[in-house]
KESE-875334 format. One line per 3 residues: number of its first residue (from 1); for each residue z negated, y, x of C-alpha. Coordinates in Angstrom, 1 decimal. Layout:
NUM	Z:Y:X  ...
This chain:
1	-83.9:8.1:111.0  -81.8:8.7:107.9  -84.9:10.1:106.0
4	-85.5:12.6:108.9  -81.9:13.9:108.7  -82.3:14.4:104.9
7	-85.5:16.4:105.4  -83.8:18.7:108.0  -80.9:19.4:105.6
10	-83.4:20.3:102.8  -85.3:22.7:105.1  -82.1:24.5:106.0
13	-81.2:25.0:102.4  -84.8:26.2:101.6  -84.6:28.8:104.5
16	-81.3:30.2:103.2  -82.7:30.5:99.7  -85.8:32.4:101.0
19	-83.6:34.8:102.9  -81.4:35.4:99.9  -84.5:35.9:97.7
22	-85.9:38.5:100.1  -82.5:40.3:100.3  -82.4:40.4:96.5
25	-85.9:41.9:96.2  -85.2:44.5:98.9  -82.1:45.5:97.0
28	-84.0:46.1:93.8  -86.4:48.5:95.6  -83.8:50.6:97.5
31	-81.7:53.5:96.2  -78.1:52.5:95.8  -74.9:53.9:94.4
34	-76.3:53.9:90.9  -79.6:55.6:91.7  -80.1:59.4:92.2
37	-81.6:60.4:95.5  -85.0:62.2:95.5  -84.8:66.0:94.7
40	-85.5:68.2:97.7  -88.3:70.8:97.3  -87.1:74.3:97.8
43	-89.3:77.0:99.2  -88.6:80.7:99.0  -89.9:83.2:101.7
46	-89.8:86.9:101.1  -90.5:89.3:103.9  -92.2:92.7:103.6
49	-90.2:95.9:104.0  -91.4:98.5:101.4  -88.5:99.8:99.3
52	-86.1:97.5:101.2  -87.9:94.7:99.4  -86.0:95.6:96.3
55	-83.1:93.7:97.8  -85.1:90.5:97.1  -84.4:91.0:93.4
58	-80.6:91.1:93.9  -80.7:88.0:96.1  -82.8:86.2:93.4
61	-80.2:86.9:90.8  -77.6:85.1:92.9  -80.0:82.2:93.7
64	-80.5:81.6:90.0  -76.8:81.8:89.3  -76.2:79.2:92.0
67	-78.4:76.8:90.1  -81.2:76.6:92.7  -84.7:75.8:91.4
70	-87.5:77.3:93.5  -90.5:75.1:93.9  -92.7:77.3:96.2
73	-92.9:81.0:96.9  -94.5:82.8:99.8  -94.3:86.5:100.6
76	-95.9:89.4:102.4  -96.2:93.1:101.3  -93.3:94.0:99.0
79	-92.2:90.3:99.3  -95.6:89.3:97.9  -95.2:91.6:94.9
82	-91.7:90.5:94.0  -92.6:86.9:94.8  -95.8:86.9:92.7
85	-93.9:88.2:89.7  -91.2:85.6:90.1  -93.8:82.9:90.6
88	-95.6:84.1:87.4  -92.5:83.4:85.4  -90.3:86.5:85.4
91	-86.6:86.0:85.7  -84.5:87.8:88.2  -82.9:89.8:85.4
94	-86.3:90.8:84.1  -87.4:91.9:87.6  -84.2:93.9:87.9
97	-84.9:95.7:84.7  -88.6:96.3:85.5  -88.0:97.7:89.0
100	-85.0:99.8:88.2  -87.0:101.5:85.4  -90.1:102.1:87.6
103	-90.8:105.5:89.0  -92.2:104.3:92.4  -92.6:107.9:93.7
106	-95.0:108.7:90.9  -96.8:105.4:91.3  -97.2:105.7:95.0
109	-98.4:109.3:94.9  -101.0:108.2:92.3  -99.9:111.1:90.1
112	-102.3:111.0:87.2  -101.4:112.5:83.8  -103.1:115.8:83.4
115	-104.8:114.7:80.3  -106.7:112.1:82.3  -108.9:114.9:83.6
118	-111.7:116.7:81.9  -111.4:120.4:81.4  -113.6:121.0:84.4
121	-111.5:118.6:86.5  -108.3:120.3:85.3  -109.5:123.7:86.5
124	-110.8:122.1:89.7  -107.5:120.4:90.6  -105.4:123.5:89.8
127	-107.1:126.0:92.1  -106.9:124.6:95.7  -104.0:123.8:97.9
130	-106.0:121.5:100.3  -109.1:119.3:99.9  -110.8:117.7:102.9
133	-114.0:115.6:103.2  -116.7:117.6:104.9  -119.6:115.6:106.3
136	-122.2:116.5:108.9  -120.5:119.8:109.4  -117.3:118.0:110.4
139	-114.0:118.2:108.6  -112.2:114.8:108.3  -109.0:113.6:106.7
142	-108.7:111.1:103.9  -108.3:107.5:104.9  -105.1:107.1:103.0
145	-102.4:109.1:101.2  -103.0:107.2:97.9  -105.5:104.9:96.4
148	-102.7:102.8:94.8  -104.4:102.9:91.4  -101.2:103.4:89.4
151	-99.5:100.5:91.1  -102.5:98.3:90.5  -102.6:99.2:86.8
154	-98.9:98.1:86.5  -99.6:94.8:88.3  -102.5:94.1:85.9
157	-100.2:94.7:82.9  -97.3:92.7:84.2  -99.4:89.7:85.2
160	-101.6:89.8:82.1  -100.2:86.4:80.9  -101.5:84.6:84.1
163	-104.8:86.6:84.3  -106.9:83.4:84.0  -105.0:81.5:86.8
166	-107.3:81.5:89.8  -105.5:78.8:91.8  -102.1:80.1:92.7
169	-100.8:76.6:92.9  -101.2:76.4:89.1  -98.8:79.3:88.5
172	-95.3:78.4:87.0  -94.2:78.3:90.7  -96.9:77.7:93.3
175	-97.4:80.9:95.3  -99.1:82.2:98.5  -99.2:85.6:100.2
178	-100.6:87.0:103.5  -103.0:89.9:104.2  -104.7:91.2:107.4
181	-108.4:91.5:108.0  -108.7:95.1:109.3  -111.9:94.4:111.2
184	-110.7:91.3:113.1  -107.0:91.5:113.0  -106.9:87.9:111.6
187	-104.3:86.6:109.2  -105.8:86.0:105.8  -104.0:83.5:103.5
190	-104.4:84.4:99.8  -103.7:81.4:97.6  -106.4:81.9:95.0
193	-108.4:84.6:93.2  -107.2:87.4:90.9  -103.5:87.6:91.4
196	-103.0:91.5:91.1  -105.8:91.9:93.7  -104.3:89.5:96.1
199	-100.8:91.0:96.1  -102.2:94.5:96.2  -104.1:93.6:99.4
202	-101.0:92.0:100.9  -99.0:95.3:100.2  -101.7:97.8:101.3
205	-99.7:99.7:103.9  -102.1:101.3:106.4  -102.5:105.1:105.9
208	-100.4:104.9:102.7  -102.9:103.0:100.5  -106.6:102.5:100.6
211	-107.7:99.2:102.1  -108.5:96.4:99.7  -111.8:94.4:99.6
214	-111.8:90.7:98.7  -114.7:88.4:99.2  -116.4:90.8:101.5
217	-113.3:91.3:103.8  -111.5:94.6:104.1  -107.8:93.8:103.9
220	-104.5:95.6:104.7  -100.8:94.8:104.7  -100.1:91.3:105.8
223	-97.0:92.5:107.6  -99.3:93.5:110.5  -99.7:89.8:111.5
226	-97.2:87.8:109.5  -94.4:89.5:107.7  -92.4:86.3:107.0
229	-94.8:83.4:106.1  -92.3:80.5:106.5  -94.9:78.1:108.0
232	-97.2:78.6:105.0  -94.4:77.8:102.5  -93.3:74.8:104.6
235	-96.9:73.5:104.5  -96.9:73.8:100.7  -94.4:70.9:100.7
238	-91.0:72.6:101.0  -88.2:70.5:102.4  -85.6:73.3:102.4
241	-86.4:77.0:103.1  -84.5:79.9:101.6  -85.5:83.1:103.4
244	-84.8:86.7:102.5  -85.4:89.0:105.4  -85.5:92.8:104.7
247	-87.4:93.8:107.9  -86.3:96.6:110.0  -84.7:95.8:113.4
250	-85.5:97.8:116.5  -84.2:101.4:116.4  -82.0:103.0:119.1
253	-83.4:105.9:121.1  -81.5:108.6:119.1  -83.3:107.4:115.9
256	-86.8:107.7:117.3  -87.3:111.3:116.4  -90.8:111.4:114.9
259	-94.3:109.9:115.6  -94.0:107.8:112.4  -90.7:106.2:113.6
262	-92.2:105.6:117.1  -95.3:103.9:115.6  -93.0:101.8:113.4
265	-91.0:100.8:116.4  -94.1:99.6:118.3  -95.2:97.5:115.3
268	-91.7:96.0:115.1  -91.7:94.6:118.6  -93.7:91.6:117.6
271	-92.0:91.2:114.2  -88.5:91.2:115.7  -89.6:88.7:118.4
274	-91.2:86.4:115.8  -88.1:86.5:113.7  -85.9:85.0:116.5
277	-87.8:81.8:116.0  -88.4:82.0:112.3  -84.8:82.6:111.4
280	-83.9:79.4:113.2  -86.4:77.5:111.1  -84.9:78.9:107.9
283	-82.3:76.6:106.3  -80.6:79.4:104.3  -81.2:82.8:105.9
286	-80.3:85.8:103.8  -80.3:89.1:105.7  -79.2:92.1:103.5
289	-77.6:95.0:105.3  -80.2:97.7:104.5  -80.5:99.5:107.9
292	-79.4:102.7:106.2  -82.5:102.7:103.9  -86.1:103.6:104.8
295	-89.2:101.8:103.6  -90.0:104.6:101.1  -86.6:105.2:99.5
298	-87.5:103.7:96.2  -85.3:106.2:94.4  -82.3:104.3:95.8
301	-83.3:101.1:94.0  -79.9:100.4:92.5  -78.1:100.5:95.9
304	-80.8:98.4:97.6  -80.7:95.7:94.9  -77.0:95.5:95.1
307	-77.3:94.9:98.9  -79.4:91.9:98.1  -76.7:90.6:95.8
310	-74.0:91.0:98.4  -76.0:89.3:101.2  -76.9:86.3:98.9
313	-73.3:85.8:97.8  -72.4:85.3:101.5  -74.6:82.2:101.4
316	-73.3:81.0:98.0  -71.8:77.7:99.2  -75.0:76.8:101.0
319	-77.0:77.6:97.9  -74.8:75.4:95.7  -75.3:72.4:98.1
322	-79.1:72.4:97.3  -78.7:73.5:93.7  -79.2:71.6:90.4
325	-76.2:71.2:88.2  -75.4:74.5:86.4  -77.2:77.8:86.4
328	-81.0:77.8:86.4  -82.4:78.6:83.0  -85.8:80.2:83.0
331	-87.4:81.3:79.7  -88.1:85.1:80.0  -91.7:86.1:80.0
334	-92.8:88.0:76.8  -95.0:90.3:78.8  -97.3:92.8:77.3
337	-95.9:96.2:76.7  -97.8:99.5:76.8  -98.1:99.5:73.0
340	-99.3:95.9:72.8  -103.0:95.5:72.0  -105.8:93.8:73.8
343	-109.5:93.7:72.9  -112.2:94.4:75.5  -115.3:92.4:74.4
346	-117.5:93.2:77.3  -117.6:95.8:80.0  -119.1:94.6:83.3
349	-119.6:97.3:86.0  -120.5:96.7:89.6  -120.9:99.2:92.4
352	-121.9:102.2:90.3  -125.0:103.1:92.3  -124.6:106.9:92.0
355	-123.1:107.0:88.5  -124.6:105.8:85.3  -123.0:103.3:82.9
358	-122.8:106.0:80.3  -120.7:108.1:82.7  -118.3:105.3:83.4
361	-118.0:104.2:79.7  -117.6:107.8:78.6  -114.6:108.2:81.0
364	-112.9:105.1:79.7  -113.0:106.6:76.2  -112.5:103.4:74.2
367	-114.8:101.3:72.1  -115.7:97.7:72.9  -114.6:94.9:70.5
370	-111.8:97.0:69.1  -108.1:96.5:69.7  -106.6:99.0:72.2
373	-103.2:99.3:73.8  -102.5:98.8:77.5  -101.6:102.5:77.6
376	-105.1:103.3:76.3  -106.7:101.0:78.9  -104.6:102.6:81.7
379	-105.6:106.1:80.4  -109.2:105.2:80.7  -108.8:103.9:84.2
382	-106.9:107.1:85.1  -109.8:109.1:83.7  -112.1:107.4:86.1
385	-109.7:107.9:89.0  -109.2:111.6:88.2  -112.9:112.3:88.9
388	-112.4:111.6:92.6  -115.7:109.8:92.6  -114.2:106.4:93.4
391	-111.9:105.3:96.2  -110.5:102.3:94.4  -110.9:100.6:91.1
394	-109.8:97.0:91.3  -110.8:95.8:87.9  -110.1:92.4:86.3
397	-109.2:91.2:82.8  -110.7:87.8:82.1  -110.5:85.9:78.8
400	-113.6:85.8:76.7  -113.1:84.2:73.3  -110.4:86.1:71.3
403	-110.6:89.0:73.7  -111.2:89.9:77.3  -114.0:91.0:79.7
406	-113.2:94.1:81.7  -114.9:93.5:85.1  -115.0:96.6:87.2
409	-115.9:96.7:90.9  -116.2:100.4:91.6  -116.1:101.6:95.2
412	-117.8:105.0:95.1  -116.5:107.7:97.4  -118.8:107.8:100.5
415	-118.1:111.5:101.0  -119.8:113.7:98.5  -119.2:117.0:100.3
418	-115.8:118.6:100.4  -114.2:121.8:101.7  -111.2:123.2:99.9
421	-108.8:126.0:100.8  -106.2:128.0:99.0  -104.3:131.3:99.1
424	-103.0:133.6:96.3  -101.2:136.8:95.7  -100.5:138.6:92.4
427	-100.0:142.2:91.3  -103.5:142.6:89.9  -106.0:140.9:92.3
430	-103.6:141.4:95.3  -103.9:139.1:98.3  -106.8:136.6:98.4
433	-107.9:133.5:100.3  -110.3:131.0:98.8  -112.8:128.7:100.6
436	-114.7:126.3:98.4  -117.6:123.9:99.0  -118.0:121.1:96.5
439	-121.0:118.8:96.5  -121.3:115.8:94.2  -124.7:114.2:93.4
442	-126.5:117.4:94.4  -129.6:116.9:92.3  -128.8:114.4:89.6
445	-126.5:111.5:89.0  -123.1:112.4:87.7  -123.4:116.1:88.7
448	-121.2:118.3:90.8  -121.8:121.8:92.3  -118.9:124.0:93.4
451	-119.0:127.4:95.1  -115.8:129.6:95.7  -115.8:132.5:98.1
454	-112.7:134.6:97.6  -111.8:137.0:100.4  -109.1:139.6:100.3
457	-108.3:142.9:98.7  -111.0:142.1:96.1  -114.0:140.0:97.2
460	-115.1:137.6:94.4  -117.1:134.5:94.0  -117.4:131.6:91.5
463	-120.2:129.1:91.2  -120.2:126.1:88.9  -122.7:123.3:88.4
466	-121.8:120.6:85.9  -123.6:117.4:84.8  -121.0:115.0:83.3
469	-122.5:112.6:80.8  -119.3:111.1:79.7  -119.4:110.4:75.9
472	-122.8:112.1:75.6  -123.6:115.8:75.7  -122.9:117.2:79.2
475	-124.3:120.5:80.4  -123.4:123.1:83.0  -124.1:126.5:84.6
478	-121.4:129.0:85.6  -121.8:132.2:87.6  -119.0:134.4:88.7
481	-118.2:137.9:90.1  -114.7:139.3:89.6  -113.3:142.8:90.5
484	-110.0:144.6:90.7  -108.5:148.1:90.7  -105.6:149.2:88.5
487	-103.8:152.4:87.8  -103.6:152.7:84.0  -102.3:155.3:81.5
490	-105.0:157.9:80.8  -104.4:157.7:77.0  -105.7:154.2:77.0
493	-109.0:155.4:78.4  -109.1:158.3:76.0  -108.7:155.9:73.1
496	-111.6:153.7:74.2  -114.2:155.8:76.0  -115.6:159.3:76.0
499	-114.0:161.4:78.8  -114.9:164.8:80.1  -113.6:167.6:78.0
502	-110.5:169.3:79.3  -109.5:166.5:81.5  -105.7:166.3:81.7
505	-104.3:163.3:83.6  -101.3:161.1:83.3  -102.8:158.1:85.1
508	-106.2:157.0:86.1  -107.4:154.6:88.8  -109.8:152.2:87.1
511	-112.2:149.9:88.9  -113.4:146.9:87.0  -116.3:144.7:88.0
514	-117.5:141.8:86.0  -120.6:139.6:86.7  -121.0:136.8:84.2
517	-123.4:133.8:84.0  -123.3:131.1:81.4  -125.5:128.2:80.4
520	-123.8:125.6:78.1  -123.6:122.2:76.7  -120.3:120.3:76.1
523	-119.0:117.2:74.4  -115.7:115.6:73.8  -114.4:115.3:70.2
526	-111.9:112.6:69.3  -111.2:112.1:73.0  -109.1:115.2:73.4
529	-111.1:118.3:72.2  -113.9:119.8:74.2  -116.6:121.5:72.1
532	-118.8:123.9:74.0  -121.9:125.8:72.9  -123.7:128.2:75.2
535	-125.4:131.5:76.1  -123.9:134.2:78.3  -125.2:137.2:80.3
538	-122.6:139.7:81.4  -122.9:142.8:83.5  -119.8:145.1:83.4
541	-118.9:148.2:85.3  -115.8:150.3:84.4  -115.6:153.3:86.7
544	-113.2:155.7:88.4  -113.0:158.1:91.3  -110.2:160.1:89.6
547	-112.7:162.0:87.4  -115.5:164.0:88.8  -118.9:162.8:87.7
550	-120.0:166.2:86.2  -116.8:167.7:84.8  -118.0:169.7:81.8
553	-119.9:166.9:80.0  -123.5:166.1:79.7  -124.9:164.3:82.7
556	-124.3:160.6:82.7  -127.7:159.1:83.7  -126.1:156.7:86.2
559	-124.3:159.4:88.1  -126.2:161.1:90.9  -125.2:163.7:93.4
562	-124.5:160.9:95.9  -122.4:158.9:93.4  -118.7:159.8:93.5
565	-117.8:157.6:90.5  -117.6:158.3:86.8  -118.7:155.4:84.7
568	-117.2:154.4:81.4  -119.3:151.3:81.2  -122.3:150.2:83.3
571	-124.4:147.8:81.3  -125.5:144.4:80.4  -124.6:142.2:77.4
574	-126.2:139.1:76.0  -124.3:136.7:73.8  -124.1:133.2:72.4
577	-120.7:131.5:72.1  -118.8:128.5:70.9  -115.5:127.2:72.1
580	-113.2:124.4:70.9  -110.4:123.5:73.3  -107.5:121.1:73.5
583	-105.1:120.9:76.5  -102.6:118.1:76.7  -100.0:120.1:78.6
586	-98.5:118.0:81.4  -98.6:121.0:83.7  -100.6:124.3:83.6
589	-97.8:126.5:85.0  -94.6:124.7:83.9  -95.4:122.6:80.9
592	-92.6:120.4:79.5  -94.6:118.6:76.8  -98.0:118.7:75.2
595	-100.2:120.7:72.9  -102.7:123.5:73.6  -105.5:125.1:71.5
598	-108.3:127.4:72.6  -110.6:128.9:70.0  -113.5:131.0:71.1
601	-116.2:133.2:69.4  -118.8:135.3:71.2  -121.6:136.9:69.2
604	-123.1:139.8:71.2  -126.7:140.2:70.2  -128.3:142.4:72.9
607	-127.2:145.1:75.4  -128.7:147.6:77.8  -126.6:150.1:75.7
610	-125.2:152.3:78.4  -123.1:154.4:76.0  -125.8:154.4:73.3
613	-123.5:152.9:70.7  -124.4:149.3:70.6  -124.8:147.3:67.4
616	-124.5:143.5:67.3  -120.8:142.4:66.9  -118.6:139.4:67.5
619	-115.3:138.8:69.1  -113.1:135.9:67.9  -109.9:134.7:69.4
622	-107.6:131.7:69.3  -104.4:130.5:71.1  -102.1:127.7:69.9
625	-99.2:126.4:71.9  -96.8:123.5:72.3  -94.3:122.4:74.9
628	-91.4:120.0:74.3  -88.2:118.9:76.0  -84.9:120.0:74.5
631	-82.4:118.4:76.9  -82.8:116.8:80.3  -84.5:119.3:82.6
634	-84.6:121.9:79.8  -87.9:122.5:77.9  -89.4:125.0:75.6
637	-92.9:126.4:75.5  -94.0:128.4:72.5  -97.4:129.9:71.9
640	-99.1:132.2:69.4  -102.5:133.9:69.8  -104.6:136.5:68.2
643	-108.1:138.0:68.1  -110.3:140.4:66.2  -113.7:142.1:66.3
646	-116.3:141.9:63.6  -119.0:144.5:63.3  -119.4:148.3:63.3
649	-120.5:148.6:66.9  -118.8:151.4:68.9  -118.6:149.3:72.0
652	-114.9:149.1:73.1  -115.4:147.3:76.4  -114.5:144.0:74.9
655	-111.4:145.2:73.0  -108.2:143.4:73.7  -105.8:144.9:76.2
658	-102.3:143.5:76.6  -99.9:143.8:79.5  -99.0:142.3:82.8
661	-98.5:138.7:83.9  -101.0:136.0:84.9  -103.1:133.0:83.8
664	-106.6:133.9:85.0  -107.5:137.4:83.6  -111.1:138.2:82.7
667	-112.6:139.1:79.4  -110.0:139.9:76.8  -107.2:141.1:79.0
670	-104.1:139.4:77.8  -100.7:139.0:79.6  -97.7:140.5:77.9
673	-94.2:140.8:79.4  -92.5:144.2:79.4  -95.7:146.2:80.0
676	-97.8:146.7:83.0  -101.4:145.5:83.2  -103.8:147.1:80.7
679	-101.3:148.9:78.7  -101.8:148.1:75.0  -105.4:148.3:73.6
682	-106.9:147.5:70.3  -109.8:145.6:68.8  -107.4:143.1:67.2
685	-104.0:141.7:68.0  -101.5:139.0:67.3  -98.9:137.8:69.8
688	-96.0:135.3:69.8  -94.5:134.0:73.1  -91.6:131.7:73.9
691	-90.2:130.5:77.2  -87.2:128.4:78.2  -87.7:126.4:81.4
694	-84.7:124.9:83.2  -85.6:122.7:86.2  -82.2:123.0:87.9
697	-83.5:121.2:91.0  -86.7:119.2:91.5  -89.7:121.7:91.4
700	-87.4:124.7:91.0  -87.3:126.5:87.7  -85.2:129.1:86.0
703	-87.4:130.9:83.4  -86.4:133.0:80.3  -89.2:134.4:78.3
706	-89.8:136.7:75.3  -93.0:137.9:73.6  -93.8:140.1:70.6
709	-97.1:141.6:69.5  -99.0:143.9:67.2  -102.1:145.4:68.7
712	-104.3:148.0:67.1  -107.7:148.5:65.6  -108.4:146.5:62.5
715	-104.9:145.1:62.0  -106.2:142.2:60.0  -108.0:144.5:57.6
718	-105.0:146.8:57.2  -102.4:144.0:57.0  -100.6:145.4:60.1
721	-100.8:141.9:61.7  -98.2:140.6:59.2  -95.6:143.3:59.7
724	-92.7:143.4:62.1  -93.9:143.5:65.7  -94.4:147.0:67.2
727	-94.2:145.7:70.8  -91.8:143.4:72.5  -91.0:142.3:76.0
730	-88.6:140.0:77.8  -88.5:138.3:81.2  -86.3:136.4:83.5
733	-87.6:134.7:86.6  -87.8:131.9:89.1  -90.6:129.5:89.7
736	-91.1:127.0:92.6  -93.8:124.3:92.7  -94.8:124.7:96.3
739	-97.6:122.9:98.2  -99.8:125.9:97.9  -99.2:126.2:94.2
742	-96.6:127.8:92.0  -94.6:130.7:93.4  -93.1:132.9:90.6
745	-91.0:136.0:90.6  -90.3:137.6:87.2  -88.4:140.7:86.1
748	-89.6:141.9:82.7  -88.6:144.8:80.5  -89.4:146.3:77.1
751	-86.8:148.1:74.9  -89.4:150.2:73.1  -91.0:151.7:76.2
754	-87.7:151.8:78.1  -89.7:150.3:80.9  -89.3:147.4:83.4
757	-91.6:145.6:85.9  -91.4:143.0:88.6  -94.3:140.6:88.8
760	-95.0:138.3:91.8  -97.4:135.4:92.0  -97.9:133.1:95.0
763	-100.2:130.1:94.9  -102.7:128.8:92.4  -104.6:131.4:90.3
766	-108.3:131.7:91.0
């Protein structure tokens, strides 16, 4: 009995020890006062909203200053762009600097530098006010306002340091964005691939940008289906969600004044309804007050960013509760600048079914396996875009040894036939309307055929066929007919042509007709100069009704009893020619920077010899110019030009004649302020020109111009070209860059002639 009691006491002591042991072990494995609790994972959700998305940047600055470390980022549209850059390692301050310095209007409009275009493309783009696809005899409209190429170029540059990261969870901060399948309307989650492509697809606003294609799916703005991807960020592992909402609320009836605003309101029904639930799921919900801004007001970046700062500061205490100790320190990304170099080792081209590799490579204008700057790469991509032969160019840069592979997936424009329209008025050709038909890939790869029919006071036409071989020799065929009528001083005619004896006139009405056809080859020298060699046939008629056909002179063989005209020239000329041209002006009509050179020589070897005075001769001429800014909105354009005739031929039809205003005068007619058209003749001349251009309001110009010249026969032989100018003229005017082309009004005068003129020009010259 005693032994039994002892065993019971021992059992009780053993049980208490076991319990104490278990409690001790449990304590070791549980957090206590001396152990830091597990850090909460913070997710960041950025909504879409166009220009309003710039408020994300201001809010991010405050989030960083509050000491909050972001573990996951998800966004849509503009939220995807800002979020991807942040996830790739950029600090809020860097994003602030980048976006404030970005010209979004220029990027969105895909305004390409003029020097991205070939000389053929320059002329083509500066002639028509409207271009529309024309297929199966039906006129259609473009699928989008912009291809988004400029924006994509910038994204490739800014994200160059993560170009080889295909899994977005491996970025410095894991990232996800949303796009919409345009065919099915399904939500597409983009968490892998080429990052610039993914965020470009997420931000492809319908009708503004061309749809993107990824893995066989055609994608548009993710805001159509999910403009605030909170659930995707939560699923990544976020414990706490910070959300920045820049979406537009429903508008009142008095704000719904256009079709665009009504369509936006319809799309916002679902978005606003969804946000009622999503905002409740957001732990720290930041809603900037940006109702006063539209989705396209990128020019108000400063004000929008500050709205983001203000809204985030209202949540500062909440942010500090989930923050780390102190301000978050992120090492700024040393991102590639435009002048930093990269090396393209290989060029891989896909999708160029209608264009040769040589054509594409020639447009890029850089050599493989040689260092080039990002600016050079972007210039090459712009050259391709400027052709209009490709809808999008979503290229990739992928590491390959010490350099990169440039992988290009070209989407060729499905429409190859276009109709183009324009209108023009000037004091020489008078009123005119142009209708153009352009066909690409007419007979060969890389070719384009264009026909202009010009109707108005003077019916004209212009036909061009050009085969562009890029870096190789290209070739083309031009044919044109041009005509105008002008009252000129009779002394000018007397100096250049035989006139009936005894004719005594002050002025004469001259009709000029010019039919010209050229066959030529062309190549590009040092990427900027175009060198052209060719042969030309020209048929010229200079005639008048002012003089009777048989007024005291021997019968002109072309005049018959039924012909009421007197002909000064009515013959054919055959020549060979060479031309060297450089044109880096940023604008044809109002250049503010760039260089210009045009050197031309024609050697006339055969003629039908209407006036029986033909001997072979040559005409050489050159023009050199420069444009440069002086102060903000004030620029200077200076040019000098000259020409001369070599040979003893009595043909005066190709002499230089100065006077008037314009940019598209035929043969050797040369503009000169202070004198009317066709006023100052001679077989040689020199001219200097200068113009101040003050853009006092966007696209509005105040113009002050002066020009000086010597023009006479053989001034280079006599030394007259180097003396004080015999002729001068001055002008003051106004220019407006309108949607139909430049509109210019100029008043000019000359002190020598005591003469003044008004010149008007409306629309592109053609």
